[in-house]
C-alpha positions as CSV (number, residue, x, y, z in Angstrom):
1,L,-23.0,-11.9,-70.5
2,A,-19.6,-10.3,-70.5
3,L,-21.1,-7.1,-68.9
4,V,-22.2,-9.2,-65.8
5,S,-19.1,-11.5,-65.7
6,G,-16.0,-10.9,-63.7
7,L,-17.7,-10.6,-60.3
8,E,-15.0,-11.4,-57.7
9,N,-15.3,-13.1,-54.3
10,L,-18.6,-14.8,-55.1
11,S,-19.9,-16.9,-52.3
12,H,-20.2,-20.1,-54.4
13,M,-16.7,-19.7,-55.6
14,R,-15.1,-19.6,-52.1
15,P,-15.2,-23.3,-51.4
16,M,-13.9,-24.0,-55.0
17,A,-11.0,-21.5,-54.4
18,E,-10.1,-23.3,-51.2
19,L,-10.5,-26.7,-52.8
20,H,-8.1,-25.6,-55.6
21,E,-5.6,-24.4,-53.0
22,I,-5.7,-27.6,-51.0
23,A,-5.4,-29.7,-54.2
24,G,-2.3,-27.7,-55.2
25,R,-0.6,-28.2,-51.9
26,A,-1.4,-32.0,-52.0
27,K,-0.1,-32.3,-55.5
28,A,3.1,-30.7,-54.5
29,N,3.2,-33.1,-51.5
30,G,3.1,-36.2,-53.7
31,G,-0.7,-36.3,-53.8
32,R,-1.1,-36.8,-50.1
33,L,-4.0,-34.8,-48.5
34,D,-3.4,-33.0,-45.2
35,E,-5.9,-34.4,-42.8
36,R,-6.1,-31.2,-40.8
37,Q,-6.8,-29.2,-43.9
38,L,-9.5,-31.7,-44.9
39,A,-11.1,-31.5,-41.5
40,R,-11.1,-27.7,-41.6
41,F,-12.6,-27.7,-45.1
42,V,-15.4,-30.0,-44.1
43,E,-16.1,-27.9,-40.9
44,R,-16.1,-24.6,-42.8
45,W,-18.3,-25.7,-45.6
46,K,-20.4,-28.3,-43.7
47,Y,-23.7,-26.8,-44.9
48,H,-22.9,-27.6,-48.6
49,G,-23.9,-30.9,-50.1
50,R,-24.5,-32.9,-53.3
51,K,-28.0,-31.5,-53.8
52,E,-28.4,-28.4,-51.6
53,L,-31.9,-27.7,-52.9
54,D,-33.1,-31.1,-51.6
55,I,-33.3,-31.0,-47.9
56,R,-33.4,-34.9,-47.7
57,V,-29.9,-35.2,-49.0
58,P,-27.0,-35.2,-46.5
59,R,-24.6,-32.2,-46.3
60,W,-20.8,-32.4,-46.4
61,G,-20.6,-32.3,-42.6
62,E,-22.4,-35.6,-42.6
63,E,-20.4,-37.1,-45.5
64,P,-16.7,-36.3,-44.9
65,E,-15.7,-39.3,-47.0
66,L,-17.6,-37.8,-50.0
67,V,-15.6,-34.6,-49.5
68,R,-12.4,-36.6,-49.3
69,G,-13.2,-38.3,-52.7
70,M,-14.0,-34.9,-54.2
71,L,-10.6,-33.5,-53.0
72,E,-8.8,-36.6,-54.3
73,Q,-10.4,-36.1,-57.7
74,A,-9.3,-32.4,-57.6
75,V,-5.7,-33.5,-56.8
76,A,-5.7,-36.1,-59.6
77,S,-6.9,-33.5,-62.2
78,F,-5.1,-30.5,-60.7
79,D,-4.2,-27.8,-63.2
80,P,-2.7,-24.5,-62.0
81,K,-4.4,-22.7,-64.9
82,S,-7.8,-23.6,-63.4
83,D,-7.4,-21.4,-60.3
84,P,-10.9,-19.9,-59.8
85,V,-9.4,-16.6,-58.3
86,A,-7.2,-16.1,-61.4
87,Q,-10.1,-16.9,-63.7
88,A,-12.3,-14.4,-62.0
89,R,-9.6,-11.7,-62.4
90,A,-9.3,-12.5,-66.1
91,Q,-13.0,-12.4,-66.5
92,R,-13.0,-9.0,-64.8
93,V,-10.6,-7.7,-67.4
94,T,-12.9,-9.0,-70.1
95,Y,-15.8,-7.2,-68.4
96,E,-13.9,-3.9,-68.2
97,N,-13.1,-4.1,-71.9
98,E,-16.7,-4.8,-72.8
99,R,-17.9,-2.0,-70.6
100,D,-15.5,0.5,-72.2
101,K,-16.7,-0.6,-75.7
102,A,-20.4,-0.2,-74.6
103,L,-19.7,3.3,-73.2
104,A,-17.8,4.4,-76.3
105,A,-20.7,3.3,-78.5
106,L,-23.2,5.5,-76.5
107,P,-23.8,9.2,-76.9
108,W,-22.0,11.1,-74.2
109,H,-25.2,12.2,-72.4
110,A,-26.3,8.5,-71.9
111,R,-23.0,7.1,-70.6
112,G,-23.5,8.2,-66.9
113,A,-26.9,6.5,-66.6
114,F,-25.7,3.4,-68.4
115,A,-22.6,3.1,-66.1
116,K,-24.7,3.7,-63.0
117,G,-27.3,1.1,-64.1
118,L,-24.7,-1.5,-65.0
119,E,-23.0,-1.1,-61.6
120,L,-26.4,-1.6,-59.9
121,V,-27.1,-4.8,-61.8
122,R,-23.6,-6.1,-60.9
123,T,-24.0,-5.2,-57.2
124,Y,-27.3,-7.0,-57.0
125,A,-26.0,-10.0,-59.0
126,W,-23.2,-10.3,-56.3
127,W,-25.7,-10.0,-53.5
128,R,-28.0,-12.6,-55.1
129,E,-25.2,-15.2,-54.7
130,E,-24.4,-14.0,-51.2
131,I,-28.0,-14.4,-50.1
132,R,-28.2,-17.9,-51.7
133,D,-25.2,-18.9,-49.6
134,H,-27.1,-17.8,-46.5
135,S,-30.2,-19.7,-47.7
136,S,-28.0,-22.9,-48.1
137,Y,-26.9,-22.5,-44.5
138,L,-30.5,-22.1,-43.4
139,Y,-31.4,-25.3,-45.3
140,Y,-28.6,-27.0,-43.3
141,L,-30.1,-25.8,-40.0
142,V,-33.6,-26.9,-40.9
143,R,-32.2,-30.3,-41.9
144,R,-30.5,-30.7,-38.5
145,W,-33.7,-29.8,-36.7
146,S,-35.7,-32.2,-38.8
147,L,-33.3,-35.1,-38.3
148,E,-33.5,-34.6,-34.5
149,A,-37.3,-34.3,-34.6
150,A,-37.5,-37.5,-36.7
151,R,-35.2,-39.3,-34.2
152,R,-37.4,-38.4,-31.3
153,L,-40.7,-39.1,-33.1
154,K,-39.5,-42.5,-34.2
155,E,-38.4,-43.3,-30.6
156,R,-42.0,-42.5,-29.5
157,G,-43.4,-44.7,-32.2
158,W,-45.2,-41.8,-33.8
159,I,-43.5,-42.3,-37.2
160,R,-42.3,-45.5,-38.7
161,T,-39.0,-44.4,-40.2
162,E,-36.9,-41.2,-39.8
163,D,-37.4,-40.6,-43.5
164,D,-41.1,-39.9,-42.8
165,I,-40.3,-36.5,-41.5
166,W,-39.7,-35.1,-45.1
167,Y,-43.3,-35.9,-46.1
168,L,-45.1,-33.8,-43.4
169,P,-45.5,-30.0,-43.9
170,F,-43.4,-28.3,-41.3
171,Q,-46.5,-26.9,-39.6
172,E,-47.7,-30.5,-39.0
173,A,-44.3,-31.7,-37.9
174,L,-44.3,-29.0,-35.3
175,A,-47.8,-29.8,-34.2
176,L,-46.9,-33.5,-33.9
177,M,-43.8,-32.6,-31.8
178,E,-46.0,-30.4,-29.5
179,G,-48.7,-33.1,-29.1
180,K,-51.3,-31.1,-31.0
181,L,-51.6,-33.6,-33.9
182,A,-52.5,-37.2,-33.3
183,P,-49.9,-39.7,-34.5
184,E,-52.6,-41.6,-36.4
185,E,-53.6,-38.5,-38.3
186,A,-49.9,-37.7,-38.9
187,L,-49.3,-41.1,-40.5
188,R,-52.3,-40.5,-42.8
189,R,-51.0,-37.1,-43.8
190,L,-47.4,-38.3,-44.4
191,R,-48.7,-41.1,-46.6
192,A,-50.5,-38.5,-48.6
193,G,-47.3,-36.5,-48.7
194,R,-45.4,-39.5,-50.2
195,R,-48.1,-40.0,-52.8
196,M,-47.9,-36.3,-53.8
197,V,-44.1,-36.5,-54.2
198,R,-44.3,-39.7,-56.2
199,S,-46.9,-38.1,-58.5
200,F,-44.1,-35.8,-59.9
201,R,-41.9,-38.7,-61.0
202,K,-42.8,-38.4,-64.6
203,F,-43.3,-34.6,-64.6
204,R,-41.5,-32.8,-67.3
205,P,-40.8,-29.1,-66.3
206,P,-41.8,-26.3,-68.7
207,N,-39.2,-24.5,-70.7
208,E,-36.7,-22.6,-68.6
209,I,-36.2,-18.8,-68.8
210,G,-34.5,-17.9,-72.0
211,S,-35.6,-21.0,-74.0
212,S,-37.9,-18.9,-76.2
213,F,-35.0,-16.9,-77.6
214,G,-33.2,-18.1,-80.8
215,L,-30.0,-19.4,-79.3
216,A,-28.5,-21.0,-82.4
217,S,-27.3,-18.8,-85.2
218,G,-27.4,-20.2,-88.8
219,K,-28.1,-23.8,-89.7
220,V,-28.0,-26.3,-86.9
221,A,-26.6,-29.8,-87.8
222,E,-29.0,-32.7,-87.3
223,G,-28.6,-34.1,-83.8
224,A,-26.8,-31.0,-82.5
225,L,-27.3,-30.1,-78.8
226,V,-28.6,-26.5,-78.5
227,G,-28.9,-24.7,-75.2
228,T,-27.8,-21.8,-73.0
229,G,-24.1,-21.4,-72.1
230,G,-23.4,-21.2,-68.4
231,S,-20.8,-18.5,-68.9
232,P,-19.3,-16.4,-71.7
233,G,-16.7,-17.7,-74.1
234,R,-16.2,-20.5,-76.6
235,V,-14.7,-24.0,-76.0
236,E,-14.4,-27.3,-77.8
237,G,-14.5,-30.7,-76.1
238,R,-16.5,-33.9,-75.7
239,A,-20.0,-33.4,-74.5
240,R,-21.2,-35.3,-71.4
241,V,-25.0,-35.4,-71.3
242,L,-26.5,-36.0,-67.9
243,R,-30.2,-36.2,-67.2
244,G,-29.6,-35.3,-63.5
245,I,-26.8,-34.1,-61.3
246,D,-26.7,-37.3,-59.3
247,A,-24.3,-38.7,-61.9
248,M,-21.8,-35.8,-61.7
249,Q,-19.0,-38.3,-60.8
250,L,-19.2,-39.6,-64.4
251,V,-17.9,-36.3,-65.8
252,E,-14.3,-36.4,-66.8
253,A,-11.8,-33.5,-66.8
254,G,-12.1,-31.3,-69.9
255,E,-15.6,-32.3,-70.9
256,I,-18.6,-30.0,-71.6
257,L,-21.5,-30.8,-69.3
258,V,-24.9,-30.7,-70.9
259,T,-27.7,-31.1,-68.3
260,P,-31.3,-29.8,-67.8
261,F,-30.3,-28.1,-64.5
262,T,-27.6,-27.8,-61.9
263,D,-27.6,-27.3,-58.1
264,P,-25.3,-25.1,-55.9
265,G,-23.8,-28.4,-54.5
266,S,-22.6,-29.5,-57.9
267,R,-20.2,-26.6,-58.4
268,P,-17.1,-28.1,-56.7
269,R,-17.4,-31.3,-58.8
270,S,-18.0,-29.2,-61.9
271,A,-14.6,-27.5,-61.5
272,R,-13.2,-30.3,-63.7
273,I,-15.4,-29.4,-66.7
274,T,-14.4,-27.0,-69.5
275,G,-17.9,-25.8,-70.4
276,L,-21.5,-25.9,-69.2
């Protein structure tokens, strides 16, 4: 993990870095948020949201009050030491030390290939995050189109609620908009879509990547929580177990978050935690 840590200017860290900066200024100003800064933050990161991988969930541009609450929490729990930019720089030093140790442990003729391969892995890890940010923006654009399509279809009486749009495959939504799919057939298909979505309500996903490896060393105490750390390092704190990320607001500053999965949209709120 240390060899792929310390990547700077990661796309998902940019809003967190700006959030930290705004919170610091507000803290110095008696806790008052600058309305213009808030508006600029919402506009710049409008395509982010609470659950970015679920297109049905509003984005920050649609929920400015949610962003305000998030910033107010950041001001209340502001700690200069939690600056994401400074933390990334410190992690880069850790990475460089670990890289030097690895190179020193290798025979001289293998060092060049190792260094080149490591740099390639780090480059693609950075681009993976960059591309994911672009995909989040595309989700935002598709959501905007879908909401407008739903508004028009509801006006025509071809769907009952605007929420129906999420239960039609996009090809069928396009066909309905173009008059190539009868409204009665569309209603039948979206009812089938809702049934399909509901059928997953008790679905338990298979083990995630990495779960087959022995993550715990030595004897594990009864009732202990064993899992994969979200980043290198060791930390102690109270564990907050969440079955889903909808309850992120329950996490208090300094806690260790234990959850089956996260979402890109949960990162700003997770700035308060000390471990994942």
